[in-house]
C-alpha positions as CSV (number, residue, x, y, z in Angstrom):
1,M,-97.3,15.5,-25.8
2,F,-97.3,11.6,-25.0
3,L,-96.0,10.4,-21.9
4,G,-97.5,13.2,-20.0
5,H,-101.4,12.5,-21.2
6,F,-101.2,8.9,-19.7
7,G,-99.0,10.2,-16.5
8,A,-102.2,12.8,-16.1
9,G,-104.0,9.5,-16.6
10,F,-102.4,8.1,-13.4
11,Y,-102.6,10.7,-11.6
12,G,-106.6,11.5,-12.5
13,S,-107.1,8.7,-9.8
14,A,-105.4,11.1,-6.9
15,F,-109.1,12.5,-7.2
16,T,-111.3,10.2,-7.9
17,R,-111.0,6.2,-7.5
18,R,-114.3,5.0,-9.0
19,P,-113.6,5.0,-12.5
20,A,-111.2,2.4,-14.1
21,L,-107.3,2.9,-15.1
22,G,-108.1,2.1,-18.3
23,T,-111.1,5.0,-18.6
24,L,-108.7,7.5,-17.0
25,F,-106.4,6.9,-19.6
26,F,-109.0,6.8,-22.3
27,A,-110.1,10.6,-21.2
28,A,-106.6,12.0,-21.0
29,Q,-105.9,10.7,-24.8
30,F,-109.5,10.6,-26.2
31,I,-108.8,13.6,-28.6
32,D,-105.7,11.4,-29.7
33,L,-107.5,8.9,-30.6
34,L,-110.3,10.7,-32.7
35,W,-107.8,12.5,-34.7
36,P,-106.7,9.5,-36.5
37,L,-110.1,9.0,-37.5
38,L,-110.6,12.1,-38.8
39,L,-106.8,12.5,-40.1
40,I,-107.6,8.6,-41.9
41,A,-110.8,10.1,-43.2
42,G,-109.5,13.5,-44.2
43,V,-111.4,15.3,-42.4
44,E,-107.7,16.9,-40.8
45,H,-104.3,16.8,-42.2
46,V,-100.9,16.8,-41.1
47,A,-98.0,17.1,-42.8
48,I,-94.4,15.3,-42.2
49,D,-91.7,18.3,-42.0
50,P,-88.5,16.7,-40.2
51,G,-86.8,19.9,-38.9
52,N,-90.1,21.5,-38.2
53,T,-89.2,21.3,-34.4
54,A,-86.4,19.1,-32.5
55,V,-88.8,16.5,-30.9
56,T,-92.0,15.6,-34.3
57,P,-91.4,16.1,-38.0
58,L,-95.1,16.7,-38.2
59,H,-96.3,19.9,-38.8
60,F,-99.8,20.4,-37.6
61,E,-102.2,22.0,-40.4
62,H,-105.7,21.3,-40.1
63,Y,-107.4,19.8,-36.5
64,P,-110.1,22.1,-35.6
65,W,-112.4,19.6,-34.7
66,T,-110.3,17.6,-32.2
67,H,-107.7,20.2,-31.0
68,S,-108.8,23.2,-31.1
69,G,-109.8,24.8,-27.5
70,L,-113.5,25.2,-27.8
71,M,-114.1,21.8,-29.1
72,V,-111.4,20.0,-26.8
73,A,-113.9,21.7,-23.7
74,I,-117.0,20.4,-25.4
75,W,-115.4,16.8,-25.8
76,G,-114.8,17.4,-22.5
77,V,-118.2,17.6,-21.0
78,L,-119.8,14.6,-23.5
79,F,-117.0,12.5,-22.1
80,G,-117.9,13.2,-18.6
81,A,-122.0,13.4,-19.1
82,V,-121.7,10.1,-21.0
83,Y,-119.8,8.2,-18.0
84,Y,-122.4,10.2,-15.6
85,L,-125.5,8.6,-17.1
86,F,-124.1,4.9,-16.9
87,R,-122.6,5.2,-13.3
88,K,-124.5,8.4,-11.5
89,D,-121.2,9.1,-10.4
90,V,-120.6,13.4,-10.4
91,R,-117.3,13.6,-9.1
92,A,-115.8,11.5,-11.4
93,A,-117.7,12.4,-13.9
94,L,-115.6,15.9,-13.6
95,V,-112.4,14.4,-13.3
96,L,-112.9,12.8,-16.8
97,G,-114.0,15.6,-18.2
98,A,-111.6,17.5,-16.3
99,L,-108.4,15.0,-17.9
100,V,-110.3,15.1,-21.6
101,F,-109.5,19.0,-21.5
102,S,-106.0,18.6,-19.9
103,H,-104.8,16.7,-23.2
104,W,-105.1,20.6,-25.0
105,L,-103.7,22.3,-21.8
106,L,-100.4,19.7,-21.7
107,D,-100.2,20.2,-26.1
108,V,-100.2,23.9,-25.5
109,L,-96.9,23.5,-23.9
110,V,-94.8,21.6,-26.4
111,H,-96.7,22.7,-29.9
112,A,-96.0,25.4,-31.6
113,P,-98.4,27.9,-32.2
114,D,-101.0,26.0,-34.3
115,L,-103.7,24.5,-31.9
116,P,-106.6,27.1,-32.8
117,L,-108.7,28.4,-29.6
118,F,-112.2,27.7,-31.9
119,P,-112.9,25.5,-34.8
120,W,-113.6,28.1,-37.3
121,G,-110.6,29.5,-36.4
122,G,-109.2,32.7,-34.5
123,P,-105.8,33.3,-32.8
124,L,-103.2,29.6,-32.9
125,V,-101.3,28.9,-29.5
126,G,-98.4,27.2,-28.1
127,L,-95.4,27.6,-26.2
128,G,-93.2,25.2,-28.8
129,L,-91.4,23.7,-26.1
130,W,-90.8,21.2,-28.8
131,D,-88.1,23.2,-30.0
132,S,-85.8,22.2,-27.0
133,L,-85.4,18.5,-26.7
134,P,-84.1,18.1,-23.4
135,A,-87.0,20.4,-21.8
136,T,-89.6,18.3,-23.4
137,M,-87.8,15.2,-22.7
138,V,-88.0,16.3,-18.6
139,L,-91.3,17.7,-18.8
140,E,-92.5,14.1,-20.6
141,F,-91.0,11.9,-18.6
142,G,-91.6,14.4,-14.9
143,I,-94.8,14.0,-16.0
144,L,-95.3,10.8,-16.4
145,A,-93.5,9.3,-13.3
146,A,-95.3,11.7,-10.7
147,G,-98.6,10.1,-12.0
148,V,-97.2,6.6,-11.9
149,W,-95.3,8.0,-8.1
150,Y,-99.0,8.2,-7.1
151,Y,-100.8,5.3,-8.3
152,V,-97.9,3.1,-7.3
153,A,-98.1,4.8,-3.7
154,H,-101.6,4.2,-3.5
155,T,-102.1,0.7,-4.8
156,R,-101.1,-2.8,-4.4
157,A,-100.5,-5.9,-6.8
158,K,-103.4,-8.5,-5.9
159,T,-100.6,-10.8,-7.5
160,K,-97.3,-10.9,-9.5
161,T,-99.4,-9.9,-12.5
162,G,-100.4,-6.6,-11.1
163,T,-96.7,-5.3,-10.6
164,Y,-95.5,-6.8,-14.0
165,A,-98.7,-5.4,-16.6
166,L,-97.9,-1.7,-14.9
167,W,-94.6,-1.5,-14.9
168,S,-94.4,-2.9,-18.4
169,L,-96.3,-0.7,-19.4
170,V,-94.3,2.3,-18.3
171,F,-91.1,0.9,-20.3
172,F,-93.7,-0.1,-23.3
173,L,-94.0,4.1,-23.1
174,A,-90.7,4.9,-23.0
175,L,-89.9,2.7,-25.4
176,V,-92.5,4.0,-27.8
177,Y,-92.0,7.4,-27.2
178,L,-88.3,7.4,-27.7
179,G,-88.6,5.2,-31.1
180,N,-90.9,8.3,-31.8
181,V,-88.0,11.0,-31.1
182,F,-85.2,9.3,-32.3
183,G,-86.3,7.1,-34.8
184,P,-87.3,7.8,-38.6
185,A,-90.0,10.0,-39.8
186,P,-93.1,8.5,-40.8
187,D,-93.6,7.4,-44.3
188,N,-97.0,8.8,-45.1
189,V,-99.2,10.6,-43.4
190,D,-102.2,6.8,-43.5
191,A,-99.3,5.6,-41.5
192,I,-99.8,8.4,-38.6
193,G,-103.0,7.5,-38.8
194,Y,-103.8,3.9,-38.7
195,V,-100.2,3.5,-36.0
196,G,-102.5,6.4,-33.9
197,L,-105.2,3.7,-34.0
198,S,-102.9,1.1,-32.2
199,Q,-103.2,3.4,-28.8
200,W,-106.3,1.6,-27.9
201,L,-104.5,-1.3,-26.7
202,L,-102.5,0.8,-24.4
203,I,-106.4,1.6,-23.3
204,A,-106.5,-2.1,-23.1
205,W,-103.5,-2.3,-20.7
206,G,-104.6,0.4,-18.5
207,Y,-108.1,-1.7,-17.8
208,W,-106.0,-5.2,-17.5
209,I,-103.9,-3.3,-14.9
210,G,-106.8,-2.1,-12.8
211,N,-108.4,-6.0,-12.4
212,K,-104.7,-7.0,-11.2
213,R,-104.2,-4.1,-8.8
214,E,-106.3,-2.5,-5.7
215,W,-106.6,0.3,-3.4
216,L,-104.9,0.5,0.0
217,G,-107.3,1.7,2.8
218,A,-110.6,0.4,3.8
219,K,-112.1,3.4,2.0
220,A,-110.6,2.2,-1.2
221,H,-113.3,0.6,-3.9
222,S,-112.9,-0.7,-7.1
223,S,-114.4,-0.3,-10.5
224,T,-114.4,-1.9,-14.2
225,M,-115.5,1.7,-15.7
C-alpha cells in the first residue's frame, strides 16, 4: 500500500482541521518512515523476490517492530500523545493516532499473510490483494481519489501555488506508484531502505500544500503543526 496511505492522510482532515496536512501525512506514513531505518540497521529484514506477488517483488520476512499490529497500536498512542503534549488538542491527537494505526489496517488488505499481530510472534495476517494487480490499483487509486476529493472540496488555494503544489503532488504520487509497480525490481535491500527515507520529502510537500491553501467556512482555522 502506498497511495492509500496518502489518501488516508488527506481524508484525516475530515475529522480535524487542526493538524497541518504534512502532519496528517506524517501520521499515516509513520511506520513506513520508521521501517527504512530499521531495515538499513539490519533490525528488520526484507528479501527481493520477483514474482512473489503480482504487485510487489518484496518478501517481507521480519518486521515486528514497525508492522506488528500491537506495535503499530503503540506507535499510534505515542504519536498522538506527543502531539497532545505540544498542542493540547485531544481530538487531533486521537485522529493522528488513528491514522498511524490505519496504516496497518490498510496493509492487511493488500499484504500476503506476513503481518504479525505481536512483535514476539503469533499469527500472521494479510488478505493478499497484491495477488491481483487490477484490484490493488482500484483500491489504491480509489482511496487516494476519495481523500483528495474531500480535501479539494473543503479548501481553496490562497495563490496559484496552492493549486500547483497540490496537483503536482497527486501526479507525482501516481507516477512513483506506477514506476514501482511496472518498473524493475530494486537492486538490493539497502537501496530499498534509502529510497524509503526519501518519503520525508513527501511529508515536507504536504506542509507546503497546507501553507498555500486555506479551509472554506468561517469556522475553519489553520495550523502549521
